[in-house]
C-alpha positions in Angstrom: 94.2 130.4 98.6 94.2 127.5 100.8 95.0 123.7 100.5 92.9 120.7 101.6 94.5 117.1 102.0 92.2 114.1 101.3 93.3 110.3 101.4 92.3 108.6 98.3 92.2 104.9 97.7 93.3 103.2 94.6 92.2 99.9 93.6 94.0 98.2 91.1 92.4 94.8 89.7 94.6 92.6 87.2 92.7 90.0 85.5 92.9 88.2 82.2 91.5 91.0 80.1 93.9 93.7 81.5 93.7 95.8 84.7 90.6 98.0 86.2 91.6 100.9 88.1 89.3 102.3 90.7 89.5 105.6 92.8 87.5 105.6 96.0 87.1 107.9 99.0 87.4 105.6 102.0 89.1 102.2 102.5 85.7 100.6 102.9 84.6 101.8 99.4 88.1 100.3 98.1 86.8 97.0 99.8 83.3 97.3 98.4 84.8 97.8 94.8 86.9 94.5 95.6 83.8 92.7 96.6 81.7 93.7 94.1 84.4 92.3 91.6 84.7 89.0 93.4 80.8 88.5 93.6 80.6 89.6 90.0 83.1 87.0 88.8 81.8 84.4 91.3 80.4 82.3 88.7 83.5 81.7 86.9 85.3 80.7 90.3 82.4 78.2 91.2 82.8 76.8 87.6 86.5 76.2 87.5 86.8 75.1 91.4 85.4 72.3 92.9 85.9 73.4 96.4 83.8 76.4 95.8 80.2 77.1 96.9 78.0 78.3 93.9 77.1 81.2 95.8 79.6 83.5 97.4 79.9 84.5 101.1 78.0 87.3 102.4 81.1 88.5 104.0 82.8 91.1 102.0 86.1 90.2 103.2 85.8 86.7 103.0 84.5 86.7 99.5 87.6 88.7 98.4 89.8 86.0 100.0 88.2 83.2 98.5 88.0 84.6 95.1 91.5 85.9 94.9 93.0 82.9 96.8 91.6 80.8 94.1 92.0 83.2 91.2 96.0 83.8 91.6 96.5 80.2 91.0 94.6 80.4 87.3 96.6 79.9 84.0 95.9 84.0 83.9 96.1 85.1 87.6 94.0 87.7 89.0 95.1 89.8 91.7 94.6 93.1 93.3 96.5 96.1 95.0 94.9 98.7 97.4 96.7 101.7 98.6 95.9 105.1 100.2 97.5 108.2 98.7 97.3 111.7 100.3 96.0 114.0 97.8 96.3 118.0 98.3 93.8 120.1 96.6 93.7 123.9 96.3 90.6 125.2 98.0 
């Protein structure tokens, strides 16, 4: 039996309702997961922050940065963590 090692990216998003946990097959998928959360939550950010536009930036990295920079300062801070893990599978 042979073994195959792959990299798996984990994304943890902490928010006022709990923690979302995602496993992704690439770093770009992990960034897309974070961006999706930021886009889905953008209306709340826009409602709570006077210096945020009603529509999120189209650039994923910018949307992630703007969203979480503001959300970290809320009374129930939101934050994220992305890590890569080498996982070995039996083939």
